[in-house]
ZAPA-419483 format. One record per residue (C-alpha): z, y, x. Coordinates in nm, 2 decimals, padded with zeros to 4 digits. Each point is the difference from the previous one (the first is absolute). Layout:
N
{atom {Z, Y, X}}
...
! end
This chain:
577
{atom {09.15, 02.36, -01.02}}
{atom {-00.26, 00.16, 00.24}}
{atom {-00.30, 00.16, -00.17}}
{atom {-00.33, -00.01, 00.18}}
{atom {-00.16, 00.32, 00.11}}
{atom {-00.29, -00.05, -00.24}}
{atom {00.23, -00.02, -00.30}}
{atom {00.18, 00.31, 00.13}}
{atom {-00.33, 00.19, 00.01}}
{atom {-00.08, -00.09, -00.35}}
{atom {00.35, 00.11, -00.12}}
{atom {-00.04, 00.33, 00.18}}
{atom {-00.32, 00.07, -00.19}}
{atom {00.19, -00.05, -00.33}}
{atom {00.30, 00.19, 00.13}}
{atom {-00.20, 00.31, 00.07}}
{atom {-00.09, 00.02, -00.37}}
{atom {00.36, -00.03, -00.14}}
{atom {00.23, 00.10, 00.28}}
{atom {00.06, 00.35, -00.12}}
{atom {00.10, -00.11, -00.35}}
{atom {00.23, -00.27, 00.13}}
{atom {00.19, 00.23, 00.23}}
{atom {00.06, 00.26, -00.27}}
{atom {00.18, -00.21, -00.25}}
{atom {00.34, -00.18, 00.04}}
{atom {00.02, -00.38, 00.07}}
{atom {00.08, -00.18, -00.31}}
{atom {00.12, -00.35, -00.06}}
{atom {-00.35, -00.11, -00.11}}
{atom {-00.13, 00.12, 00.34}}
{atom {00.15, -00.30, 00.16}}
{atom {-00.26, -00.20, 00.18}}
{atom {-00.20, -00.21, -00.24}}
{atom {-00.28, -00.24, 00.06}}
{atom {-00.32, 00.18, 00.07}}
{atom {00.18, 00.32, 00.14}}
{atom {00.05, 00.12, 00.36}}
{atom {00.33, 00.17, 00.12}}
{atom {-00.05, 00.24, 00.29}}
{atom {00.25, 00.12, 00.27}}
{atom {-00.03, 00.29, 00.23}}
{atom {00.15, 00.05, 00.35}}
{atom {00.15, 00.35, -00.01}}
{atom {-00.03, 00.04, 00.37}}
{atom {-00.36, -00.10, 00.05}}
{atom {-00.14, 00.04, -00.35}}
{atom {-00.14, -00.36, 00.00}}
{atom {-00.03, -00.18, -00.33}}
{atom {00.11, -00.37, -00.03}}
{atom {-00.01, -00.25, -00.28}}
{atom {00.35, -00.14, 00.08}}
{atom {00.34, 00.16, 00.07}}
{atom {00.13, 00.04, 00.35}}
{atom {00.21, 00.21, 00.23}}
{atom {-00.06, 00.37, -00.05}}
{atom {-00.22, -00.07, -00.30}}
{atom {00.04, 00.16, -00.33}}
{atom {-00.15, -00.12, -00.32}}
{atom {-00.29, 00.21, -00.08}}
{atom {-00.10, -00.14, -00.34}}
{atom {-00.18, -00.27, -00.18}}
{atom {-00.38, 00.01, -00.04}}
{atom {-00.12, -00.13, -00.33}}
{atom {-00.38, 00.01, -00.06}}
{atom {-00.13, 00.06, -00.35}}
{atom {00.04, -00.35, -00.15}}
{atom {00.12, -00.26, 00.24}}
{atom {-00.08, 00.02, 00.37}}
{atom {-00.29, -00.25, 00.05}}
{atom {-00.14, -00.02, 00.35}}
{atom {-00.29, -00.21, -00.13}}
{atom {-00.09, 00.28, -00.25}}
{atom {00.01, 00.25, 00.28}}
{atom {-00.23, -00.21, 00.21}}
{atom {-00.23, -00.05, -00.31}}
{atom {-00.02, 00.37, -00.05}}
{atom {-00.10, 00.05, 00.36}}
{atom {-00.26, -00.27, -00.04}}
{atom {-00.13, 00.15, -00.32}}
{atom {-00.04, 00.33, 00.18}}
{atom {-00.18, -00.16, 00.28}}
{atom {-00.23, -00.18, -00.24}}
{atom {-00.07, 00.32, -00.19}}
{atom {-00.10, 00.17, 00.33}}
{atom {-00.21, -00.31, 00.09}}
{atom {-00.18, 00.01, -00.34}}
{atom {-00.06, 00.37, 00.04}}
{atom {-00.15, -00.06, 00.35}}
{atom {-00.22, -00.28, -00.13}}
{atom {-00.13, 00.21, -00.28}}
{atom {-00.08, 00.28, 00.24}}
{atom {-00.18, -00.25, 00.23}}
{atom {-00.19, -00.15, -00.29}}
{atom {-00.12, 00.34, -00.11}}
{atom {-00.11, 00.08, 00.35}}
{atom {-00.18, -00.34, 00.03}}
{atom {-00.18, 00.05, -00.33}}
{atom {-00.11, 00.34, 00.11}}
{atom {-00.13, -00.13, 00.33}}
{atom {-00.18, -00.29, -00.17}}
{atom {-00.18, 00.23, -00.24}}
{atom {-00.10, 00.22, 00.30}}
{atom {-00.12, -00.32, 00.19}}
{atom {-00.21, -00.10, -00.30}}
{atom {-00.17, 00.34, 00.00}}
{atom {-00.06, -00.03, 00.37}}
{atom {-00.14, -00.35, -00.04}}
{atom {-00.24, 00.12, -00.27}}
{atom {-00.12, 00.28, 00.22}}
{atom {-00.04, -00.23, 00.30}}
{atom {-00.20, -00.26, -00.21}}
{atom {-00.23, 00.28, -00.12}}
{atom {-00.06, 00.12, 00.36}}
{atom {-00.07, -00.36, 00.12}}
{atom {-00.25, -00.06, -00.28}}
{atom {-00.17, 00.33, 00.08}}
{atom {-00.03, -00.05, 00.38}}
{atom {-00.13, -00.37, -00.01}}
{atom {00.20, -00.16, 00.27}}
{atom {-00.16, -00.20, 00.28}}
{atom {00.07, -00.35, -00.15}}
{atom {-00.17, 00.10, -00.32}}
{atom {-00.30, 00.13, 00.19}}
{atom {-00.01, -00.32, 00.20}}
{atom {00.00, -00.21, -00.32}}
{atom {-00.28, 00.21, -00.15}}
{atom {-00.21, -00.03, 00.31}}
{atom {00.04, -00.37, 00.07}}
{atom {00.15, -00.21, -00.28}}
{atom {-00.21, 00.17, -00.27}}
{atom {-00.32, 00.05, 00.20}}
{atom {-00.04, -00.33, 00.18}}
{atom {-00.07, -00.34, -00.16}}
{atom {-00.02, -00.33, 00.17}}
{atom {-00.16, -00.30, -00.15}}
{atom {-00.13, -00.35, 00.09}}
{atom {-00.27, -00.24, -00.12}}
{atom {-00.02, -00.37, 00.10}}
{atom {-00.28, -00.25, -00.10}}
{atom {00.08, -00.36, 00.07}}
{atom {-00.13, -00.34, -00.11}}
{atom {-00.01, -00.37, 00.04}}
{atom {-00.36, -00.13, 00.00}}
{atom {-00.15, -00.34, -00.04}}
{atom {-00.37, -00.05, 00.07}}
{atom {-00.12, -00.32, -00.17}}
{atom {-00.35, 00.06, 00.13}}
{atom {-00.08, 00.22, 00.30}}
{atom {-00.34, 00.16, 00.05}}
{atom {-00.14, 00.33, 00.14}}
{atom {00.03, 00.33, -00.18}}
{atom {00.17, 00.34, -00.03}}
{atom {00.38, 00.03, 00.01}}
{atom {00.20, -00.01, -00.33}}
{atom {00.25, 00.25, 00.14}}
{atom {-00.01, 00.23, 00.31}}
{atom {00.07, -00.19, 00.32}}
{atom {00.00, -00.33, -00.18}}
{atom {-00.20, -00.26, 00.19}}
{atom {-00.03, -00.38, -00.01}}
{atom {-00.17, -00.27, 00.20}}
{atom {-00.34, -00.09, -00.14}}
{atom {-00.19, -00.31, -00.09}}
{atom {00.19, -00.32, 00.07}}
{atom {00.35, 00.13, -00.05}}
{atom {00.07, -00.08, -00.36}}
{atom {00.37, 00.01, -00.11}}
{atom {00.07, 00.29, 00.24}}
{atom {00.31, 00.19, -00.11}}
{atom {00.22, 00.29, 00.13}}
{atom {00.27, 00.25, -00.07}}
{atom {-00.12, 00.35, 00.06}}
{atom {00.11, 00.36, 00.00}}
{atom {-00.34, 00.18, -00.03}}
{atom {00.14, 00.35, -00.04}}
{atom {00.31, 00.19, 00.10}}
{atom {00.02, 00.37, -00.05}}
{atom {00.27, 00.27, 00.05}}
{atom {-00.08, 00.31, -00.19}}
{atom {00.14, 00.35, 00.09}}
{atom {-00.07, 00.31, -00.22}}
{atom {00.12, 00.35, 00.08}}
{atom {-00.02, 00.29, -00.24}}
{atom {00.12, 00.32, 00.18}}
{atom {-00.11, 00.22, -00.30}}
{atom {-00.18, -00.06, -00.33}}
{atom {-00.32, 00.11, 00.18}}
{atom {-00.03, -00.28, 00.25}}
{atom {00.07, -00.38, 00.03}}
{atom {-00.03, -00.19, 00.33}}
{atom {-00.03, -00.38, 00.00}}
{atom {00.02, -00.25, 00.29}}
{atom {-00.04, -00.37, -00.07}}
{atom {00.02, -00.25, 00.29}}
{atom {-00.16, -00.34, -00.05}}
{atom {00.11, -00.32, 00.18}}
{atom {-00.29, -00.26, 00.01}}
{atom {-00.11, -00.31, 00.18}}
{atom {-00.24, 00.05, 00.28}}
{atom {-00.29, -00.24, 00.06}}
{atom {-00.15, -00.03, 00.34}}
{atom {-00.37, -00.03, 00.00}}
{atom {-00.04, 00.09, 00.36}}
{atom {-00.04, -00.36, 00.13}}
{atom {-00.30, -00.20, 00.11}}
{atom {00.02, -00.37, 00.02}}
{atom {-00.21, -00.30, 00.10}}
{atom {00.11, -00.24, -00.28}}
{atom {00.02, -00.37, 00.02}}
{atom {00.22, -00.26, -00.17}}
{atom {00.15, -00.12, 00.33}}
{atom {00.05, 00.30, 00.22}}
{atom {-00.07, 00.34, -00.16}}
{atom {-00.01, 00.28, 00.25}}
{atom {00.06, 00.36, -00.12}}
{atom {00.00, 00.32, 00.20}}
{atom {00.19, 00.30, -00.13}}
{atom {-00.19, 00.33, -00.01}}
{atom {00.06, 00.34, -00.16}}
{atom {-00.19, 00.32, -00.04}}
{atom {-00.24, 00.18, -00.23}}
{atom {-00.34, 00.14, 00.10}}
{atom {-00.04, 00.36, -00.12}}
{atom {-00.36, 00.14, 00.00}}
{atom {-00.23, -00.11, 00.28}}
{atom {00.21, 00.08, 00.30}}
{atom {00.36, 00.01, -00.10}}
{atom {00.27, -00.26, -00.05}}
{atom {00.36, 00.01, -00.13}}
{atom {00.25, -00.26, 00.11}}
{atom {00.25, -00.15, -00.24}}
{atom {00.26, -00.28, -00.01}}
{atom {00.06, -00.20, -00.32}}
{atom {00.24, -00.28, 00.04}}
{atom {00.05, -00.13, -00.36}}
{atom {00.35, 00.14, -00.05}}
{atom {00.11, 00.22, -00.29}}
{atom {-00.15, 00.34, 00.05}}
{atom {00.06, 00.35, -00.13}}
{atom {-00.25, 00.21, -00.19}}
{atom {00.03, 00.34, -00.16}}
{atom {-00.10, -00.06, -00.35}}
{atom {00.05, 00.35, -00.14}}
{atom {00.07, 00.33, 00.17}}
{atom {-00.10, 00.30, -00.21}}
{atom {00.10, 00.33, -00.15}}
{atom {-00.05, 00.10, -00.36}}
{atom {-00.04, 00.37, -00.10}}
{atom {00.13, -00.03, -00.35}}
{atom {-00.01, 00.35, -00.15}}
{atom {-00.34, 00.14, 00.11}}
{atom {-00.16, -00.02, -00.34}}
{atom {00.32, 00.11, -00.18}}
{atom {00.10, 00.30, 00.22}}
{atom {-00.32, 00.11, 00.18}}
{atom {-00.27, -00.08, -00.26}}
{atom {00.23, 00.01, -00.30}}
{atom {-00.20, -00.27, -00.18}}
{atom {00.25, -00.14, -00.26}}
{atom {-00.21, -00.31, -00.08}}
{atom {00.01, -00.10, 00.37}}
{atom {00.36, 00.11, 00.08}}
{atom {00.08, -00.36, 00.12}}
{atom {-00.30, -00.03, 00.23}}
{atom {00.04, 00.01, 00.38}}
{atom {-00.18, 00.02, 00.33}}
{atom {00.08, -00.29, 00.24}}
{atom {-00.07, -00.01, 00.38}}
{atom {00.06, -00.29, 00.23}}
{atom {00.00, -00.38, -00.02}}
{atom {00.01, -00.06, -00.37}}
{atom {-00.11, -00.23, -00.29}}
{atom {-00.37, -00.01, -00.06}}
{atom {-00.12, 00.12, -00.35}}
{atom {-00.06, -00.35, -00.15}}
{atom {00.22, -00.28, 00.15}}
{atom {00.35, 00.12, -00.06}}
{atom {-00.09, 00.14, -00.34}}
{atom {-00.15, -00.33, -00.11}}
{atom {00.29, -00.20, 00.14}}
{atom {00.23, 00.20, -00.22}}
{atom {-00.23, -00.03, -00.30}}
{atom {00.00, -00.38, 00.02}}
{atom {00.35, -00.04, 00.14}}
{atom {-00.01, -00.33, 00.19}}
{atom {-00.11, 00.10, 00.36}}
{atom {00.28, -00.22, 00.14}}
{atom {-00.20, -00.31, -00.10}}
{atom {-00.36, 00.10, 00.08}}
{atom {-00.22, 00.29, 00.12}}
{atom {-00.20, 00.21, -00.24}}
{atom {-00.39, -00.04, 00.01}}
{atom {-00.12, 00.25, 00.26}}
{atom {00.32, -00.03, 00.21}}
{atom {-00.06, -00.38, 00.00}}
{atom {-00.36, 00.05, 00.11}}
{atom {00.02, 00.27, 00.26}}
{atom {00.15, 00.33, -00.10}}
{atom {00.32, 00.09, 00.18}}
{atom {00.29, 00.12, -00.21}}
{atom {00.08, 00.29, 00.23}}
{atom {-00.22, 00.28, 00.14}}
{atom {00.06, 00.29, 00.24}}
{atom {-00.13, 00.33, -00.13}}
{atom {00.03, 00.28, -00.26}}
{atom {00.01, -00.05, -00.38}}
{atom {00.05, 00.19, -00.32}}
{atom {00.15, -00.20, -00.29}}
{atom {00.19, 00.01, -00.33}}
{atom {-00.01, -00.01, -00.38}}
{atom {-00.16, 00.25, -00.23}}
{atom {00.23, 00.05, -00.31}}
{atom {00.01, 00.20, -00.31}}
{atom {00.32, 00.02, -00.21}}
{atom {00.16, -00.26, 00.23}}
{atom {-00.28, -00.25, -00.08}}
{atom {-00.22, -00.13, 00.28}}
{atom {-00.38, 00.00, -00.06}}
{atom {-00.11, -00.05, 00.36}}
{atom {00.12, -00.11, 00.34}}
{atom {-00.19, 00.05, 00.33}}
{atom {00.03, -00.06, 00.37}}
{atom {-00.27, 00.13, 00.24}}
{atom {00.01, 00.01, 00.38}}
{atom {-00.17, 00.01, 00.34}}
{atom {00.12, -00.27, 00.25}}
{atom {-00.06, -00.16, 00.34}}
{atom {-00.25, -00.28, 00.00}}
{atom {00.27, -00.21, 00.17}}
{atom {00.27, -00.17, -00.20}}
{atom {00.36, 00.09, 00.05}}
{atom {00.05, -00.28, 00.26}}
{atom {-00.30, 00.10, 00.22}}
{atom {-00.07, 00.30, 00.22}}
{atom {-00.28, 00.22, -00.11}}
{atom {-00.32, -00.02, 00.21}}
{atom {-00.26, 00.13, -00.25}}
{atom {-00.13, 00.35, 00.00}}
{atom {-00.05, -00.02, -00.37}}
{atom {00.25, 00.00, -00.29}}
{atom {00.00, -00.18, -00.33}}
{atom {00.04, 00.15, -00.35}}
{atom {00.19, -00.18, -00.26}}
{atom {00.10, 00.08, -00.36}}
{atom {00.12, -00.13, -00.33}}
{atom {00.00, 00.16, -00.35}}
{atom {00.18, -00.14, -00.30}}
{atom {-00.07, 00.12, -00.35}}
{atom {00.25, -00.06, -00.29}}
{atom {-00.20, 00.07, -00.31}}
{atom {00.30, -00.07, -00.23}}
{atom {00.25, 00.17, 00.21}}
{atom {00.28, -00.17, 00.20}}
{atom {00.37, 00.04, 00.02}}
{atom {00.01, -00.11, 00.36}}
{atom {-00.25, -00.06, 00.29}}
{atom {-00.08, -00.36, -00.10}}
{atom {00.05, 00.02, -00.38}}
{atom {-00.26, -00.05, -00.27}}
{atom {-00.38, -00.02, 00.03}}
{atom {-00.16, 00.10, 00.32}}
{atom {-00.35, 00.01, 00.15}}
{atom {-00.01, 00.02, 00.38}}
{atom {-00.27, 00.06, 00.26}}
{atom {00.04, -00.04, 00.38}}
{atom {-00.24, 00.08, 00.28}}
{atom {00.02, -00.04, 00.38}}
{atom {-00.26, 00.09, 00.26}}
{atom {00.05, -00.03, 00.38}}
{atom {-00.11, -00.16, 00.33}}
{atom {00.13, -00.27, 00.23}}
{atom {00.27, 00.11, 00.24}}
{atom {-00.21, 00.01, 00.31}}
{atom {-00.07, 00.26, 00.27}}
{atom {-00.30, 00.23, -00.05}}
{atom {-00.20, -00.14, 00.29}}
{atom {-00.02, -00.34, -00.17}}
{atom {-00.06, 00.13, -00.35}}
{atom {-00.36, -00.04, -00.09}}
{atom {-00.06, 00.22, -00.30}}
{atom {-00.27, 00.26, 00.02}}
{atom {00.05, 00.04, 00.38}}
{atom {-00.03, -00.37, 00.08}}
{atom {-00.01, -00.13, 00.36}}
{atom {-00.19, -00.31, -00.14}}
{atom {-00.22, -00.04, -00.30}}
{atom {00.21, -00.26, -00.19}}
{atom {00.29, 00.06, -00.23}}
{atom {00.28, -00.25, 00.00}}
{atom {00.33, -00.04, -00.20}}
{atom {00.17, 00.18, 00.28}}
{atom {-00.22, 00.31, -00.04}}
{atom {-00.08, 00.03, -00.37}}
{atom {00.19, 00.21, -00.25}}
{atom {00.27, -00.15, -00.22}}
{atom {00.02, 00.06, -00.37}}
{atom {00.24, -00.12, -00.27}}
{atom {00.02, 00.08, -00.37}}
{atom {00.18, -00.13, -00.30}}
{atom {00.01, 00.06, -00.37}}
{atom {00.32, -00.10, -00.19}}
{atom {00.08, -00.02, -00.37}}
{atom {00.37, -00.05, -00.06}}
{atom {00.27, 00.01, -00.26}}
{atom {00.38, -00.02, 00.04}}
{atom {00.21, -00.05, -00.31}}
{atom {00.36, 00.11, -00.04}}
{atom {00.23, -00.30, -00.09}}
{atom {00.18, 00.23, -00.26}}
{atom {-00.33, 00.04, -00.19}}
{atom {-00.06, -00.38, -00.02}}
{atom {00.35, -00.14, -00.09}}
{atom {00.08, -00.06, 00.37}}
{atom {-00.33, -00.16, 00.09}}
{atom {-00.12, 00.23, 00.28}}
{atom {-00.34, -00.07, 00.14}}
{atom {-00.27, 00.14, 00.22}}
{atom {-00.37, -00.09, 00.06}}
{atom {-00.24, 00.12, 00.26}}
{atom {-00.37, -00.06, 00.02}}
{atom {-00.18, 00.10, 00.33}}
{atom {-00.35, 00.01, 00.14}}
{atom {-00.04, 00.04, 00.38}}
{atom {-00.31, 00.09, 00.21}}
{atom {-00.04, 00.05, 00.37}}
{atom {-00.23, 00.04, 00.30}}
{atom {00.10, -00.16, 00.33}}
{atom {00.36, -00.01, -00.13}}
{atom {00.07, -00.37, 00.07}}
{atom {-00.03, -00.15, 00.35}}
{atom {00.06, -00.33, 00.17}}
{atom {00.34, 00.13, 00.10}}
{atom {00.09, 00.06, -00.37}}
{atom {-00.13, -00.35, -00.10}}
{atom {00.22, -00.17, 00.27}}
{atom {00.31, 00.22, -00.03}}
{atom {00.20, -00.29, -00.13}}
{atom {-00.16, -00.29, 00.17}}
{atom {-00.33, -00.06, 00.18}}
{atom {-00.18, -00.23, 00.24}}
{atom {00.11, 00.02, 00.36}}
{atom {-00.36, 00.09, 00.10}}
{atom {00.06, 00.34, -00.17}}
{atom {00.26, 00.10, 00.26}}
{atom {-00.19, -00.14, 00.30}}
{atom {00.16, -00.35, 00.02}}
{atom {-00.26, -00.28, -00.05}}
{atom {00.11, -00.25, -00.26}}
{atom {00.03, -00.37, 00.10}}
{atom {-00.35, -00.14, -00.01}}
{atom {-00.14, 00.34, -00.12}}
{atom {00.06, -00.10, -00.36}}
{atom {00.00, 00.37, -00.12}}
{atom {-00.23, 00.16, 00.25}}
{atom {-00.29, 00.01, -00.24}}
{atom {00.21, 00.11, -00.29}}
{atom {00.15, 00.28, 00.20}}
{atom {-00.35, 00.12, 00.11}}
{atom {-00.12, 00.00, -00.36}}
{atom {00.29, 00.21, -00.13}}
{atom {-00.04, 00.24, 00.29}}
{atom {-00.37, 00.04, -00.08}}
{atom {00.06, 00.04, -00.38}}
{atom {00.26, 00.27, 00.04}}
{atom {-00.12, 00.17, 00.31}}
{atom {-00.33, 00.15, -00.11}}
{atom {00.12, 00.35, -00.05}}
{atom {-00.18, 00.00, -00.34}}
{atom {00.24, -00.22, -00.21}}
{atom {00.08, 00.06, -00.36}}
{atom {00.33, -00.12, -00.16}}
{atom {00.08, -00.04, -00.36}}
{atom {00.31, -00.12, -00.18}}
{atom {00.16, -00.03, -00.34}}
{atom {00.38, -00.01, -00.05}}
{atom {00.25, -00.05, -00.28}}
{atom {00.37, 00.07, 00.05}}
{atom {00.28, -00.01, -00.26}}
{atom {00.35, -00.08, -00.10}}
{atom {00.20, -00.09, -00.32}}
{atom {00.38, 00.07, -00.03}}
{atom {00.16, -00.27, -00.22}}
{atom {00.22, 00.19, -00.25}}
{atom {00.37, -00.06, 00.03}}
{atom {-00.02, -00.18, 00.33}}
{atom {-00.02, 00.10, 00.37}}
{atom {-00.33, -00.19, 00.04}}
{atom {-00.35, 00.13, 00.05}}
{atom {-00.33, -00.18, 00.01}}
{atom {-00.25, 00.16, 00.23}}
{atom {-00.33, -00.07, 00.17}}
{atom {-00.30, 00.12, 00.20}}
{atom {-00.35, -00.14, 00.01}}
{atom {-00.29, 00.12, 00.23}}
{atom {-00.36, -00.10, 00.04}}
{atom {-00.16, 00.14, 00.31}}
{atom {-00.35, -00.01, 00.16}}
{atom {00.02, 00.10, 00.37}}
{atom {-00.37, 00.06, 00.02}}
{atom {-00.22, 00.00, -00.31}}
{atom {-00.32, 00.12, 00.17}}
{atom {-00.31, -00.12, -00.19}}
{atom {-00.14, -00.22, 00.28}}
{atom {00.32, -00.21, 00.00}}
{atom {-00.04, -00.20, -00.31}}
{atom {00.32, -00.20, 00.03}}
{atom {00.27, 00.14, 00.23}}
{atom {00.23, -00.29, 00.11}}
{atom {00.28, 00.26, 00.06}}
{atom {00.02, 00.10, -00.37}}
{atom {00.36, -00.08, -00.11}}
{atom {00.26, 00.06, -00.27}}
{atom {00.37, 00.02, 00.05}}
{atom {00.29, -00.01, -00.24}}
{atom {00.38, 00.08, -00.01}}
{atom {00.18, -00.14, -00.30}}
{atom {00.38, 00.04, -00.03}}
{atom {00.32, 00.01, -00.19}}
{atom {00.26, 00.27, 00.10}}
{atom {00.37, 00.00, -00.05}}
{atom {00.15, 00.35, 00.02}}
{atom {00.36, -00.04, 00.13}}
{atom {00.08, 00.37, 00.00}}
{atom {-00.17, 00.33, 00.08}}
{atom {00.02, -00.08, 00.37}}
{atom {-00.09, -00.37, 00.02}}
{atom {-00.27, -00.21, -00.15}}
{atom {-00.15, -00.34, 00.07}}
{atom {-00.33, -00.16, -00.11}}
{atom {-00.16, -00.35, 00.01}}
{atom {-00.37, 00.03, 00.06}}
{atom {-00.31, -00.22, 00.05}}
{atom {-00.27, 00.15, 00.20}}
{atom {-00.34, -00.11, 00.13}}
{atom {-00.33, 00.10, 00.16}}
{atom {-00.30, -00.20, -00.13}}
{atom {-00.36, 00.02, 00.13}}
{atom {-00.17, -00.07, -00.33}}
{atom {-00.35, -00.12, 00.10}}
{atom {-00.08, -00.37, 00.04}}
{atom {-00.03, -00.12, 00.36}}
{atom {-00.34, 00.05, 00.15}}
{atom {-00.19, 00.07, 00.33}}
{atom {-00.06, 00.36, 00.05}}
{atom {-00.37, 00.05, 00.11}}
{atom {-00.10, 00.21, 00.30}}
{atom {-00.04, 00.35, -00.15}}
{atom {-00.08, 00.35, 00.13}}
{atom {00.22, 00.27, -00.16}}
{atom {-00.11, 00.34, 00.11}}
{atom {-00.03, -00.03, 00.38}}
{atom {00.25, -00.29, 00.02}}
{atom {-00.09, -00.37, 00.00}}
{atom {00.24, -00.23, -00.18}}
{atom {-00.02, -00.35, 00.16}}
{atom {-00.05, -00.32, -00.18}}
{atom {00.35, -00.12, -00.10}}
{atom {00.10, -00.33, -00.15}}
{atom {00.31, -00.02, -00.22}}
{atom {-00.02, 00.38, -00.05}}
{atom {00.27, 00.02, -00.27}}
{atom {00.36, 00.02, 00.14}}
{atom {00.29, -00.20, -00.12}}
{atom {00.23, 00.15, -00.26}}
{atom {00.36, 00.11, 00.06}}
{atom {00.28, -00.08, -00.26}}
{atom {00.36, 00.11, 00.05}}
{atom {00.33, 00.04, -00.20}}
{atom {00.26, 00.27, 00.08}}
{atom {00.35, 00.09, -00.09}}
{atom {-00.02, 00.38, 00.05}}
{atom {00.30, 00.24, 00.03}}
{atom {00.02, 00.38, 00.00}}
{atom {00.31, 00.20, 00.08}}
{atom {-00.03, 00.37, -00.05}}
{atom {00.27, 00.27, 00.02}}
! end
């Protein structure tokens, strides 16, 4: 039998351990080859060892391992040795890995600390932009149905309708669309920019009107002073206005003057909210359905100038709130021509203290004094070029006194409510343009009506409101009631207004009252809708206005002097984010 070289190698390993002992003792009978043993032969000439007899080979001896010779056992021992070495290597590698992992954790901790201390660029970017810039939007929309159309002021800004003879007029409308951007680089300053998208109305057109073939010629331009003109183009498309653009200095009273009770007060420069309108809109809360009294009559909601404003608090309780400023005579959507400025201010006293700006009992006074936005060479004043004073030259004054209370729903079992009583007084603060801001006779814009039906009426209103010595007076009630446990609120506004209550005008056909009564459904904090009924009613009985001299102005004899009423219903919507 031929033995493989691998088996010979294994046998030689065992022979090396026992060869000496085997060669020293004599060969006995029990030394005969037995299973599990190996007999070796040596070539005396070459010294080679063989496992079978042959020519020139002499028996060297028999190799018997301790126990039986088991090749599998030998292989197992080799494998066990290799496994022991592998385990030892793995244990060493594991120890080295754990040591490196511990060291890496230490390095990571040190690195995180260094990163936190050095404020990496991405964190600085987040602090500068994501935390310091806010973007918002405000949308007012409605569906309106005019059951009766007459002449009168607009219910909402840029809301117009065809006048007498157009009952059942209706429309879908987006009356306001704002994007609001605020940037606070530091706690000291806030900058705000608010674009406004609105509907332009072209009044630069003259027409020769007839039922069959009306002829109109487009024209544009504004006269400025006696010798200057500005050209303009208004095509009726959606236009862009800058509603707000101002900077608040927030910490002047806190850091510079160190007045703790006025630490929330600020100085504002730019195109900003005037002291009354925005404040009263928030006090009432339903601006998206109707305009507040002076805003409805003539006062713009936005002025350009410098103001100081804020609450006065003691122990976190508000006892007063004020807003006082100096502004251009022009509104925010007109260019200043006047050499004068107007002064405007509001002061609110909270005698019982208030938890917030509009909370609890308040007594508010407002005053505004200014001049028409006209160039100095056409202003009459004390340096008049003529001896007469007209509405375009005379000063403008507005004032209001308000008594108001806002109740917290938590104090009345969920029945939140608010009530405002207001008295208004003015000089030359309501013009023919204000009266016809919603709808007016075509004669007013220079287009003769068919048959001249409103020529006399237009002349009468112009004379009554164009004396430069008019006095206005109004009374208003605004309020709301939150229905406990529901998303519904009942709200309303009522206003009685006398455009000119001079003593020599016993009965002014322009005296009117208006109302806005509605039910609101609050869907969520961003969206609300309301159903409202609104109207403008000229409350005197129809009569013929006699020829009258008011100041230096002659009011012509006018039959049917009282205008027709306007009644409308709206589904209003506000989205705010």
